[in-house]
Backbone atoms as SQL, in Angstrom:
CREATE TABLE atoms (id INTEGER PRIMARY KEY, chain TEXT, resi INTEGER, resn TEXT, atom TEXT, x REAL, y REAL, z REAL);
INSERT INTO atoms VALUES
  (1, 'A', 1, 'MET', 'N', 0.846, -8.448, -32.311),
  (2, 'A', 1, 'MET', 'CA', -0.315, -8.284, -32.699),
  (3, 'A', 1, 'MET', 'C', -1.237, -7.209, -33.665),
  (4, 'A', 2, 'PRO', 'N', -2.106, -7.258, -34.547),
  (5, 'A', 2, 'PRO', 'CA', -2.351, -5.790, -35.252),
  (6, 'A', 2, 'PRO', 'C', -3.665, -5.263, -34.327),
  (7, 'A', 3, 'GLY', 'N', -3.859, -4.165, -33.931),
  (8, 'A', 3, 'GLY', 'CA', -5.251, -3.492, -33.283),
  (9, 'A', 3, 'GLY', 'C', -4.426, -3.478, -31.906),
  (10, 'A', 4, 'ARG', 'N', -3.224, -4.109, -31.454),
  (11, 'A', 4, 'ARG', 'CA', -3.188, -3.942, -29.752),
  (12, 'A', 4, 'ARG', 'C', -2.359, -2.640, -29.691),
  (13, 'A', 5, 'THR', 'N', -2.661, -1.909, -29.423),
  (14, 'A', 5, 'THR', 'CA', -1.679, -0.659, -28.325),
  (15, 'A', 5, 'THR', 'C', -0.667, -1.377, -27.455),
  (16, 'A', 6, 'PRO', 'N', 0.447, -1.523, -27.830),
  (17, 'A', 6, 'PRO', 'CA', 1.683, -1.743, -26.900),
  (18, 'A', 6, 'PRO', 'C', 1.187, -0.708, -24.969),
  (19, 'A', 7, 'GLN', 'N', 1.365, -1.460, -23.974),
  (20, 'A', 7, 'GLN', 'CA', 1.168, -0.808, -23.009),
  (21, 'A', 7, 'GLN', 'C', 2.530, -0.079, -22.711),
  (22, 'A', 8, 'LYS', 'N', 2.896, 0.745, -22.123),
  (23, 'A', 8, 'LYS', 'CA', 3.973, 1.908, -21.727),
  (24, 'A', 8, 'LYS', 'C', 4.569, 0.930, -20.298),
  (25, 'A', 9, 'ILE', 'N', 5.947, 1.249, -20.702),
  (26, 'A', 9, 'ILE', 'CA', 6.464, -0.105, -19.379),
  (27, 'A', 9, 'ILE', 'C', 6.694, 1.221, -18.011),
  (28, 'A', 10, 'ASP', 'N', 6.378, 1.681, -17.167),
  (29, 'A', 10, 'ASP', 'CA', 6.196, 2.248, -15.899),
  (30, 'A', 10, 'ASP', 'C', 7.214, 1.666, -15.087),
  (31, 'A', 11, 'ARG', 'N', 8.957, 2.232, -15.545),
  (32, 'A', 11, 'ARG', 'CA', 9.876, 1.620, -14.250),
  (33, 'A', 11, 'ARG', 'C', 10.158, 2.137, -13.080),
  (34, 'A', 12, 'GLU', 'N', 9.806, 3.694, -13.279),
  (35, 'A', 12, 'GLU', 'CA', 9.852, 4.580, -12.233),
  (36, 'A', 12, 'GLU', 'C', 8.483, 3.825, -10.940),
  (37, 'A', 13, 'ARG', 'N', 7.584, 3.569, -11.652),
  (38, 'A', 13, 'ARG', 'CA', 6.199, 2.634, -10.665),
  (39, 'A', 13, 'ARG', 'C', 6.618, 1.846, -10.097),
  (40, 'A', 14, 'GLY', 'N', 7.508, 0.762, -11.058),
  (41, 'A', 14, 'GLY', 'CA', 8.143, -0.539, -10.560),
  (42, 'A', 14, 'GLY', 'C', 8.883, -0.015, -9.268),
  (43, 'A', 15, 'LYS', 'N', 9.581, 1.170, -9.442),
  (44, 'A', 15, 'LYS', 'CA', 10.972, 1.356, -8.328),
  (45, 'A', 15, 'LYS', 'C', 10.301, 1.674, -6.878),
  (46, 'A', 16, 'ARG', 'N', 9.095, 2.082, -7.050),
  (47, 'A', 16, 'ARG', 'CA', 8.347, 2.931, -6.022),
  (48, 'A', 16, 'ARG', 'C', 7.909, 1.489, -5.636),
  (49, 'A', 17, 'LEU', 'N', 7.501, 0.517, -6.120),
  (50, 'A', 17, 'LEU', 'CA', 6.079, -1.051, -5.804),
  (51, 'A', 17, 'LEU', 'C', 8.063, -1.144, -5.001),
  (52, 'A', 18, 'ARG', 'N', 8.869, -2.077, -5.692),
  (53, 'A', 18, 'ARG', 'CA', 9.519, -2.204, -5.000),
  (54, 'A', 18, 'ARG', 'C', 10.028, -1.682, -3.801),
  (55, 'A', 19, 'GLN', 'N', 9.775, -0.028, -3.369),
  (56, 'A', 19, 'GLN', 'CA', 9.945, 0.138, -2.104),
  (57, 'A', 19, 'GLN', 'C', 9.537, -0.011, -1.546),
  (58, 'A', 20, 'ALA', 'N', 8.200, -0.096, -1.971),
  (59, 'A', 20, 'ALA', 'CA', 6.869, -0.391, -0.367),
  (60, 'A', 20, 'ALA', 'C', 7.051, -1.844, -0.452),
  (61, 'A', 21, 'ILE', 'N', 7.285, -2.411, -1.117),
  (62, 'A', 21, 'ILE', 'CA', 7.136, -3.676, -0.722),
  (63, 'A', 21, 'ILE', 'C', 8.842, -3.992, 0.338),
  (64, 'A', 22, 'GLY', 'N', 9.915, -3.652, 0.060),
  (65, 'A', 22, 'GLY', 'CA', 11.158, -3.651, 0.935),
  (66, 'A', 22, 'GLY', 'C', 10.498, -3.144, 2.339),
  (67, 'A', 23, 'ALA', 'N', 9.685, -2.037, 2.561),
  (68, 'A', 23, 'ALA', 'CA', 9.603, -1.273, 3.246),
  (69, 'A', 23, 'ALA', 'C', 8.588, -2.783, 4.258),
  (70, 'A', 24, 'ARG', 'N', 7.892, -2.609, 4.021),
  (71, 'A', 24, 'ARG', 'CA', 7.182, -3.925, 4.301),
  (72, 'A', 24, 'ARG', 'C', 7.735, -5.306, 5.276),
  (73, 'A', 25, 'GLY', 'N', 8.988, -5.217, 5.061),
  (74, 'A', 25, 'GLY', 'CA', 9.884, -6.309, 5.654),
  (75, 'A', 25, 'GLY', 'C', 10.496, -7.089, 4.554),
  (76, 'A', 26, 'PRO', 'N', 10.376, -8.626, 5.459),
  (77, 'A', 26, 'PRO', 'CA', 11.085, -9.431, 4.315),
  (78, 'A', 26, 'PRO', 'C', 10.225, -10.717, 3.806),
  (79, 'A', 27, 'GLN', 'N', 8.771, -10.130, 3.425),
  (80, 'A', 27, 'GLN', 'CA', 8.092, -10.608, 2.985),
  (81, 'A', 27, 'GLN', 'C', 8.233, -11.191, 1.436),
  (82, 'A', 28, 'LYS', 'N', 8.035, -11.859, 1.148),
  (83, 'A', 28, 'LYS', 'CA', 8.170, -12.776, -0.494),
  (84, 'A', 28, 'LYS', 'C', 7.171, -12.398, -1.198),
  (85, 'A', 29, 'MET', 'N', 7.453, -12.234, -2.219),
  (86, 'A', 29, 'MET', 'CA', 6.859, -11.624, -3.552),
  (87, 'A', 29, 'MET', 'C', 5.191, -12.885, -4.018),
  (88, 'A', 30, 'MET', 'N', 5.669, -14.076, -3.460),
  (89, 'A', 30, 'MET', 'CA', 4.672, -14.706, -3.198),
  (90, 'A', 30, 'MET', 'C', 3.044, -14.565, -1.941),
  (91, 'A', 31, 'ALA', 'N', 4.154, -13.983, -0.705),
  (92, 'A', 31, 'ALA', 'CA', 3.055, -14.021, -0.253),
  (93, 'A', 31, 'ALA', 'C', 2.087, -12.432, -0.848),
  (94, 'A', 32, 'LEU', 'N', 2.678, -11.834, -0.833),
  (95, 'A', 32, 'LEU', 'CA', 2.312, -10.528, -1.170),
  (96, 'A', 32, 'LEU', 'C', 1.619, -11.246, -2.564),
  (97, 'A', 33, 'ALA', 'N', 1.713, -11.447, -3.552),
  (98, 'A', 33, 'ALA', 'CA', 0.495, -12.080, -4.290),
  (99, 'A', 33, 'ALA', 'C', -0.502, -13.238, -3.154),
  (100, 'A', 34, 'ALA', 'N', -0.641, -14.010, -2.817),
  (101, 'A', 34, 'ALA', 'CA', -1.544, -14.484, -1.852),
  (102, 'A', 34, 'ALA', 'C', -2.498, -13.793, -1.211),
  (103, 'A', 35, 'ASP', 'N', -1.780, -12.609, -0.583),
  (104, 'A', 35, 'ASP', 'CA', -2.873, -11.313, -0.053),
  (105, 'A', 35, 'ASP', 'C', -3.626, -11.202, -0.895),
  (106, 'A', 36, 'LEU', 'N', -2.919, -10.469, -1.880),
  (107, 'A', 36, 'LEU', 'CA', -4.053, -10.170, -2.885),
  (108, 'A', 36, 'LEU', 'C', -4.648, -11.084, -3.567),
  (109, 'A', 37, 'GLY', 'N', -4.348, -12.148, -3.823),
  (110, 'A', 37, 'GLY', 'CA', -5.415, -13.138, -4.379),
  (111, 'A', 37, 'GLY', 'C', -4.579, -13.151, -6.104),
  (112, 'A', 38, 'ILE', 'N', -3.706, -12.819, -6.050),
  (113, 'A', 38, 'ILE', 'CA', -3.134, -13.477, -8.147),
  (114, 'A', 38, 'ILE', 'C', -2.149, -13.490, -7.730),
  (115, 'A', 39, 'SER', 'N', -1.492, -13.835, -9.198),
  (116, 'A', 39, 'SER', 'CA', -0.415, -14.784, -9.126),
  (117, 'A', 39, 'SER', 'C', 0.877, -14.217, -8.901),
  (118, 'A', 40, 'PRO', 'N', 1.860, -14.480, -8.360),
  (119, 'A', 40, 'PRO', 'CA', 3.345, -13.825, -7.910),
  (120, 'A', 40, 'PRO', 'C', 4.145, -13.561, -9.505),
  (121, 'A', 41, 'ALA', 'N', 3.504, -13.830, -10.506),
  (122, 'A', 41, 'ALA', 'CA', 3.562, -13.436, -11.691),
  (123, 'A', 41, 'ALA', 'C', 3.348, -12.239, -12.263),
  (124, 'A', 42, 'ALA', 'N', 2.228, -12.003, -12.016),
  (125, 'A', 42, 'ALA', 'CA', 1.525, -10.301, -11.687),
  (126, 'A', 42, 'ALA', 'C', 2.647, -9.439, -11.228),
  (127, 'A', 43, 'VAL', 'N', 2.630, -9.833, -9.800),
  (128, 'A', 43, 'VAL', 'CA', 3.679, -8.609, -9.233),
  (129, 'A', 43, 'VAL', 'C', 4.965, -8.408, -9.640),
  (130, 'A', 44, 'SER', 'N', 5.468, -9.612, -10.348),
  (131, 'A', 44, 'SER', 'CA', 6.531, -9.644, -10.668),
  (132, 'A', 44, 'SER', 'C', 6.313, -8.872, -11.912),
  (133, 'A', 45, 'LYS', 'N', 5.763, -8.796, -12.690),
  (134, 'A', 45, 'LYS', 'CA', 5.180, -8.116, -13.956),
  (135, 'A', 45, 'LYS', 'C', 5.058, -6.368, -13.523),
  (136, 'A', 46, 'TRP', 'N', 4.425, -6.055, -12.082),
  (137, 'A', 46, 'TRP', 'CA', 3.676, -4.860, -11.819),
  (138, 'A', 46, 'TRP', 'C', 5.523, -4.388, -11.134),
  (139, 'A', 47, 'ILE', 'N', 6.415, -5.092, -10.866),
  (140, 'A', 47, 'ILE', 'CA', 7.898, -4.419, -10.006),
  (141, 'A', 47, 'ILE', 'C', 8.486, -4.028, -11.495),
  (142, 'A', 48, 'GLN', 'N', 8.820, -5.097, -12.764),
  (143, 'A', 48, 'GLN', 'CA', 9.230, -4.498, -13.469),
  (144, 'A', 48, 'GLN', 'C', 8.682, -3.155, -14.901),
  (145, 'A', 49, 'GLY', 'N', 7.192, -2.807, -13.606),
  (146, 'A', 49, 'GLY', 'CA', 6.596, -1.171, -14.228),
  (147, 'A', 49, 'GLY', 'C', 5.205, -1.854, -15.474),
  (148, 'A', 50, 'HIS', 'N', 5.122, -3.012, -15.284),
  (149, 'A', 50, 'HIS', 'CA', 4.003, -3.213, -16.455),
  (150, 'A', 50, 'HIS', 'C', 2.683, -2.482, -15.654),
  (151, 'A', 51, 'ALA', 'N', 1.540, -2.346, -16.490),
  (152, 'A', 51, 'ALA', 'CA', 0.512, -1.616, -16.136),
  (153, 'A', 51, 'ALA', 'C', -0.298, -2.979, -15.002),
  (154, 'A', 52, 'MET', 'N', -0.639, -2.134, -14.242),
  (155, 'A', 52, 'MET', 'CA', -1.604, -3.216, -13.493),
  (156, 'A', 52, 'MET', 'C', -2.936, -1.993, -13.911),
  (157, 'A', 53, 'SER', 'N', -4.214, -2.721, -13.246),
  (158, 'A', 53, 'SER', 'CA', -5.758, -2.035, -13.318),
  (159, 'A', 53, 'SER', 'C', -5.869, -1.312, -12.055),
  (160, 'A', 54, 'ILE', 'N', -6.569, -0.406, -12.037),
  (161, 'A', 54, 'ILE', 'CA', -6.537, 1.084, -10.926),
  (162, 'A', 54, 'ILE', 'C', -7.097, -0.077, -9.970),
  (163, 'A', 55, 'ASP', 'N', -7.818, -1.157, -9.769),
  (164, 'A', 55, 'ASP', 'CA', -8.469, -1.668, -8.533),
  (165, 'A', 55, 'ASP', 'C', -7.435, -2.397, -8.077),
  (166, 'A', 56, 'ASN', 'N', -6.182, -2.884, -8.535),
  (167, 'A', 56, 'ASN', 'CA', -4.914, -3.683, -7.961),
  (168, 'A', 56, 'ASN', 'C', -4.320, -3.052, -7.620),
  (169, 'A', 57, 'ALA', 'N', -3.930, -1.178, -8.187),
  (170, 'A', 57, 'ALA', 'CA', -3.266, -0.847, -7.744),
  (171, 'A', 57, 'ALA', 'C', -3.947, 0.422, -6.114),
  (172, 'A', 58, 'ASN', 'N', -4.930, 0.130, -5.892),
  (173, 'A', 58, 'ASN', 'CA', -5.609, 0.406, -4.897),
  (174, 'A', 58, 'ASN', 'C', -5.175, -0.187, -3.906),
  (175, 'A', 59, 'ARG', 'N', -5.749, -1.828, -3.831),
  (176, 'A', 59, 'ARG', 'CA', -5.913, -2.736, -3.084),
  (177, 'A', 59, 'ARG', 'C', -4.449, -2.979, -2.549),
  (178, 'A', 60, 'LEU', 'N', -3.270, -2.521, -3.794),
  (179, 'A', 60, 'LEU', 'CA', -1.861, -2.726, -3.440),
  (180, 'A', 60, 'LEU', 'C', -1.379, -1.413, -2.178),
  (181, 'A', 61, 'SER', 'N', -2.111, -0.118, -2.199),
  (182, 'A', 61, 'SER', 'CA', -1.446, 0.927, -1.834),
  (183, 'A', 61, 'SER', 'C', -2.094, 1.077, -0.175),
  (184, 'A', 62, 'GLU', 'N', -3.789, -0.211, -0.419),
  (185, 'A', 62, 'GLU', 'CA', -3.814, -0.232, 1.390),
  (186, 'A', 62, 'GLU', 'C', -3.121, -1.292, 2.140),
  (187, 'A', 63, 'LEU', 'N', -2.627, -2.141, 1.161),
  (188, 'A', 63, 'LEU', 'CA', -1.975, -3.437, 1.958),
  (189, 'A', 63, 'LEU', 'C', -0.812, -2.901, 1.978),
  (190, 'A', 64, 'LEU', 'N', -0.222, -2.287, 1.489),
  (191, 'A', 64, 'LEU', 'CA', 1.054, -1.811, 1.785),
  (192, 'A', 64, 'LEU', 'C', 1.316, -0.457, 2.694),
  (193, 'A', 65, 'GLY', 'N', 0.204, 0.403, 3.023),
  (194, 'A', 65, 'GLY', 'CA', 0.138, 1.574, 3.679),
  (195, 'A', 65, 'GLY', 'C', 0.760, 2.201, 3.173),
  (196, 'A', 66, 'ILE', 'N', 0.665, 2.185, 1.560),
  (197, 'A', 66, 'ILE', 'CA', 1.447, 3.946, 0.683),
  (198, 'A', 66, 'ILE', 'C', 0.013, 4.677, -0.308),
  (199, 'A', 67, 'SER', 'N', 0.340, 5.693, -0.207),
  (200, 'A', 67, 'SER', 'CA', -0.514, 6.618, -1.117),
  (201, 'A', 67, 'SER', 'C', -0.675, 5.793, -2.053),
  (202, 'A', 68, 'LEU', 'N', -2.012, 6.322, -2.760),
  (203, 'A', 68, 'LEU', 'CA', -2.257, 5.901, -4.271),
  (204, 'A', 68, 'LEU', 'C', -1.167, 6.673, -5.083),
  (205, 'A', 69, 'ASP', 'N', -1.869, 7.944, -4.921),
  (206, 'A', 69, 'ASP', 'CA', -1.473, 8.513, -5.657),
  (207, 'A', 69, 'ASP', 'C', 0.457, 8.251, -5.503),
  (208, 'A', 70, 'TRP', 'N', 0.447, 8.179, -4.549),
  (209, 'A', 70, 'TRP', 'CA', 2.490, 8.251, -4.869),
  (210, 'A', 70, 'TRP', 'C', 2.566, 6.865, -5.611),
  (211, 'A', 71, 'LEU', 'N', 2.149, 6.010, -5.151),
  (212, 'A', 71, 'LEU', 'CA', 2.260, 4.604, -6.213),
  (213, 'A', 71, 'LEU', 'C', 2.599, 4.954, -7.468),
  (214, 'A', 72, 'LEU', 'N', 1.265, 5.798, -7.812),
  (215, 'A', 72, 'LEU', 'CA', 0.792, 5.927, -9.149),
  (216, 'A', 72, 'LEU', 'C', 1.857, 6.565, -10.167),
  (217, 'A', 73, 'SER', 'N', 2.012, 7.554, -8.873),
  (218, 'A', 73, 'SER', 'CA', 2.779, 8.926, -9.889),
  (219, 'A', 73, 'SER', 'C', 3.836, 9.173, -9.465),
  (220, 'A', 74, 'GLY', 'N', 3.831, 9.456, -7.985),
  (221, 'A', 74, 'GLY', 'CA', 5.197, 9.675, -7.547),
  (222, 'A', 74, 'GLY', 'C', 4.954, 10.711, -6.418),
  (223, 'A', 75, 'ASP', 'N', 3.724, 11.540, -6.618),
  (224, 'A', 75, 'ASP', 'CA', 3.708, 12.550, -5.884),
  (225, 'A', 75, 'ASP', 'C', 3.806, 12.212, -4.475),
  (226, 'A', 76, 'ALA', 'N', 5.134, 12.818, -4.366),
  (227, 'A', 76, 'ALA', 'CA', 6.071, 12.575, -2.522),
  (228, 'A', 76, 'ALA', 'C', 4.938, 13.952, -1.371),
  (229, 'A', 77, 'ARG', 'N', 3.906, 14.470, -2.015),
  (230, 'A', 77, 'ARG', 'CA', 3.315, 15.284, -0.657),
  (231, 'A', 77, 'ARG', 'C', 2.838, 14.017, -0.157),
  (232, 'A', 78, 'THR', 'N', 2.077, 12.861, -0.631),
  (233, 'A', 78, 'THR', 'CA', 1.203, 12.075, 0.380),
  (234, 'A', 78, 'THR', 'C', 1.767, 10.814, 0.714),
  (235, 'A', 79, 'THR', 'N', 2.875, 10.954, 0.320),
  (236, 'A', 79, 'THR', 'CA', 3.787, 9.905, 0.291),
  (237, 'A', 79, 'THR', 'C', 4.018, 9.106, 1.746),
  (238, 'A', 80, 'ASP', 'N', 4.015, 9.732, 2.836),
  (239, 'A', 80, 'ASP', 'CA', 4.415, 9.372, 4.029),
  (240, 'A', 80, 'ASP', 'C', 4.183, 9.828, 5.277),
  (241, 'A', 81, 'VAL', 'N', 3.035, 9.593, 5.783),
  (242, 'A', 81, 'VAL', 'CA', 2.136, 10.455, 7.126),
  (243, 'A', 81, 'VAL', 'C', 2.940, 10.549, 8.006),
  (244, 'A', 82, 'MET', 'N', 3.940, 9.689, 8.295),
  (245, 'A', 82, 'MET', 'CA', 4.765, 10.039, 9.536),
  (246, 'A', 82, 'MET', 'C', 5.168, 11.947, 8.947),
  (247, 'A', 83, 'GLY', 'N', 5.204, 12.069, 8.022),
  (248, 'A', 83, 'GLY', 'CA', 5.640, 13.380, 7.826),
  (249, 'A', 83, 'GLY', 'C', 5.073, 14.129, 8.399),
  (250, 'A', 84, 'SER', 'N', 4.240, 14.080, 8.661),
  (251, 'A', 84, 'SER', 'CA', 2.808, 14.992, 9.179),
  (252, 'A', 84, 'SER', 'C', 2.439, 15.563, 10.244),
  (253, 'A', 85, 'LYS', 'N', 1.948, 16.196, 10.751),
  (254, 'A', 85, 'LYS', 'CA', 2.174, 16.442, 12.064),
  (255, 'A', 85, 'LYS', 'C', 1.271, 15.672, 13.292),
  (256, 'A', 86, 'LEU', 'N', 1.627, 14.057, 13.429),
  (257, 'A', 86, 'LEU', 'CA', 1.035, 13.482, 13.708),
  (258, 'A', 86, 'LEU', 'C', 1.679, 13.555, 15.585),
  (259, 'A', 87, 'SER', 'N', 1.153, 12.777, 16.734),
  (260, 'A', 87, 'SER', 'CA', 1.863, 13.089, 17.762),
  (261, 'A', 87, 'SER', 'C', 3.147, 11.742, 17.627),
  (262, 'A', 88, 'GLY', 'N', 3.678, 11.589, 19.064),
  (263, 'A', 88, 'GLY', 'CA', 4.576, 10.746, 19.184),
  (264, 'A', 88, 'GLY', 'C', 3.573, 9.370, 19.404),
  (265, 'A', 89, 'GLN', 'N', 2.204, 9.522, 19.768),
  (266, 'A', 89, 'GLN', 'CA', 1.957, 8.628, 20.243),
  (267, 'A', 89, 'GLN', 'C', 1.147, 7.567, 19.248),
  (268, 'A', 90, 'GLU', 'N', 0.530, 8.676, 18.329),
  (269, 'A', 90, 'GLU', 'CA', 0.029, 8.204, 16.622),
  (270, 'A', 90, 'GLU', 'C', 1.311, 7.608, 15.812),
  (271, 'A', 91, 'LYS', 'N', 2.437, 8.683, 15.707),
  (272, 'A', 91, 'LYS', 'CA', 3.103, 7.641, 15.384),
  (273, 'A', 91, 'LYS', 'C', 3.269, 6.291, 15.855),
  (274, 'A', 92, 'GLU', 'N', 3.935, 6.119, 16.793),
  (275, 'A', 92, 'GLU', 'CA', 4.373, 4.719, 17.349),
  (276, 'A', 92, 'GLU', 'C', 3.232, 4.076, 17.237),
  (277, 'A', 93, 'LEU', 'N', 1.870, 3.878, 17.058),
  (278, 'A', 93, 'LEU', 'CA', 1.078, 3.076, 17.176),
  (279, 'A', 93, 'LEU', 'C', 0.486, 3.115, 15.149),
  (280, 'A', 94, 'ILE', 'N', 0.894, 3.995, 14.459),
  (281, 'A', 94, 'ILE', 'CA', 1.334, 3.535, 12.587),
  (282, 'A', 94, 'ILE', 'C', 2.379, 2.793, 12.645),
  (283, 'A', 95, 'GLU', 'N', 3.047, 3.093, 13.330),
  (284, 'A', 95, 'GLU', 'CA', 4.675, 1.645, 13.014),
  (285, 'A', 95, 'GLU', 'C', 4.141, 0.217, 13.339),
  (286, 'A', 96, 'HIS', 'N', 3.178, 0.425, 14.668),
  (287, 'A', 96, 'HIS', 'CA', 2.932, -0.920, 14.840),
  (288, 'A', 96, 'HIS', 'C', 1.698, -1.554, 14.118),
  (289, 'A', 97, 'LEU', 'N', 1.151, -1.246, 13.659),
  (290, 'A', 97, 'LEU', 'CA', 0.324, -1.094, 12.442),
  (291, 'A', 97, 'LEU', 'C', 1.312, -1.906, 11.156),
  (292, 'A', 98, 'ARG', 'N', 1.967, -1.080, 11.006),
  (293, 'A', 98, 'ARG', 'CA', 2.673, -1.273, 9.818),
  (294, 'A', 98, 'ARG', 'C', 3.764, -3.167, 9.772),
  (295, 'A', 99, 'ASP', 'N', 3.053, -3.543, 10.689),
  (296, 'A', 99, 'ASP', 'CA', 3.973, -4.694, 11.353),
  (297, 'A', 99, 'ASP', 'C', 3.142, -5.998, 11.651),
  (298, 'A', 100, 'ARG', 'N', 1.401, -5.761, 11.872),
  (299, 'A', 100, 'ARG', 'CA', 1.037, -6.583, 11.405),
  (300, 'A', 100, 'ARG', 'C', 0.499, -6.981, 10.076),
  (301, 'A', 101, 'PRO', 'N', -0.230, -8.047, 9.682),
  (302, 'A', 101, 'PRO', 'CA', -0.060, -9.150, 9.182),
  (303, 'A', 101, 'PRO', 'C', -1.397, -8.620, 8.225),
  (304, 'A', 102, 'ALA', 'N', -1.070, -7.966, 6.737),
  (305, 'A', 102, 'ALA', 'CA', -2.348, -7.861, 6.315),
  (306, 'A', 102, 'ALA', 'C', -3.966, -7.975, 6.560),
  (307, 'A', 103, 'HIS', 'N', -3.370, -8.963, 6.677),
  (308, 'A', 103, 'HIS', 'CA', -5.690, -9.359, 7.092),
  (309, 'A', 103, 'HIS', 'C', -6.025, -9.177, 8.081),
  (310, 'A', 104, 'VAL', 'N', -5.332, -8.759, 9.473),
  (311, 'A', 104, 'VAL', 'CA', -5.565, -7.993, 10.668),
  (312, 'A', 104, 'VAL', 'C', -6.206, -6.748, 10.596),
  (313, 'A', 105, 'LEU', 'N', -5.470, -5.946, 9.873),
  (314, 'A', 105, 'LEU', 'CA', -5.883, -4.246, 9.817),
  (315, 'A', 105, 'LEU', 'C', -7.384, -4.121, 9.164),
  (316, 'A', 106, 'PRO', 'N', -7.824, -5.015, 8.181),
  (317, 'A', 106, 'PRO', 'CA', -9.375, -3.943, 8.471),
  (318, 'A', 106, 'PRO', 'C', -9.650, -4.207, 10.090),
  (319, 'A', 107, 'LEU', 'N', -9.664, -5.444, 10.277),
  (320, 'A', 107, 'LEU', 'CA', -9.824, -5.834, 11.940),
  (321, 'A', 107, 'LEU', 'C', -9.892, -5.195, 13.024),
  (322, 'A', 108, 'LEU', 'N', -9.210, -4.582, 13.048),
  (323, 'A', 108, 'LEU', 'CA', -8.418, -3.273, 13.782),
  (324, 'A', 108, 'LEU', 'C', -9.051, -1.765, 13.338),
  (325, 'A', 109, 'THR', 'N', -9.228, -1.984, 12.269),
  (326, 'A', 109, 'THR', 'CA', -9.807, -0.731, 11.818),
  (327, 'A', 109, 'THR', 'C', -11.342, -0.434, 12.339),
  (328, 'A', 110, 'ARG', 'N', -11.741, -1.822, 12.197),
  (329, 'A', 110, 'ARG', 'CA', -13.243, -2.000, 12.569),
  (330, 'A', 110, 'ARG', 'C', -13.210, -1.806, 14.047),
  (331, 'A', 111, 'LEU', 'N', -12.770, -2.372, 14.307),
  (332, 'A', 111, 'LEU', 'CA', -12.532, -2.271, 16.036),
  (333, 'A', 111, 'LEU', 'C', -12.124, -0.936, 16.624),
  (334, 'A', 112, 'VAL', 'N', -11.294, -0.126, 15.958),
  (335, 'A', 112, 'VAL', 'CA', -11.085, 1.280, 16.523),
  (336, 'A', 112, 'VAL', 'C', -12.233, 2.501, 16.212),
  (337, 'A', 113, 'ARG', 'N', -12.994, 1.867, 15.316),
  (338, 'A', 113, 'ARG', 'CA', -14.297, 2.195, 14.812),
  (339, 'A', 113, 'ARG', 'C', -15.445, 2.571, 15.768),
  (340, 'A', 114, 'GLU', 'N', -15.077, 1.490, 16.339),
  (341, 'A', 114, 'GLU', 'CA', -16.290, 1.261, 17.389),
  (342, 'A', 114, 'GLU', 'C', -16.220, 1.446, 18.791),
  (343, 'A', 115, 'ILE', 'N', -14.872, 2.206, 18.999),
  (344, 'A', 115, 'ILE', 'CA', -14.644, 2.609, 20.347),
  (345, 'A', 115, 'ILE', 'C', -15.075, 4.406, 19.969),
  (346, 'A', 116, 'PRO', 'N', -15.884, 4.691, 21.019),
  (347, 'A', 116, 'PRO', 'CA', -16.099, 6.125, 21.117),
  (348, 'A', 116, 'PRO', 'C', -15.834, 7.199, 21.393),
  (349, 'A', 117, 'VAL', 'N', -15.814, 8.042, 20.439),
  (350, 'A', 117, 'VAL', 'CA', -14.894, 9.637, 19.993),
  (351, 'A', 117, 'VAL', 'C', -15.114, 10.058, 21.319),
  (352, 'A', 118, 'ASN', 'N', -14.155, 10.798, 22.332),
  (353, 'A', 118, 'ASN', 'CA', -14.259, 11.243, 23.341),
  (354, 'A', 118, 'ASN', 'C', -15.329, 12.538, 23.394),
  (355, 'A', 119, 'GLN', 'N', -16.339, 12.620, 23.737),
  (356, 'A', 119, 'GLN', 'CA', -17.386, 13.569, 23.410),
  (357, 'A', 119, 'GLN', 'C', -17.024, 15.162, 25.055),
  (358, 'A', 120, 'PRO', 'N', -16.936, 15.908, 24.205),
  (359, 'A', 120, 'PRO', 'CA', -16.316, 17.355, 25.009),
  (360, 'A', 120, 'PRO', 'C', -17.616, 17.368, 26.140),
  (361, 'A', 121, 'ARG', 'N', -16.989, 17.195, 27.625),
  (362, 'A', 121, 'ARG', 'CA', -17.760, 17.437, 28.704),
  (363, 'A', 121, 'ARG', 'C', -18.616, 18.946, 28.854),
  (364, 'A', 122, 'SER', 'N', -20.000, 19.334, 29.366),
  (365, 'A', 122, 'SER', 'CA', -20.467, 19.997, 29.355),
  (366, 'A', 122, 'SER', 'C', -20.043, 20.874, 30.935);
């Protein structure tokens, strides 16, 4: 089409997305698409490396539990919180959260925010 700039295909981003989806478990593309409220064809195009909006990239990163930086650029510094200085209990909690359905995570986040933080005793 005249006047239309072809979009660059980022196959590396597609690989990262495939990796993140695979780490989520045996979930099908259709289920991921349904969680995002989009068509399975859109997810398929993203896996091939076609462009996605920043809004969809952000939603994907939240849903898949990955860094937006890592998804978009491959920046490994923020890829995995498991490599950071978390306690064993914190790592276990993260692993359990990764197994939960996406629609439950915002509810759990709100619940945790409601729990009072331990205040130092005087």
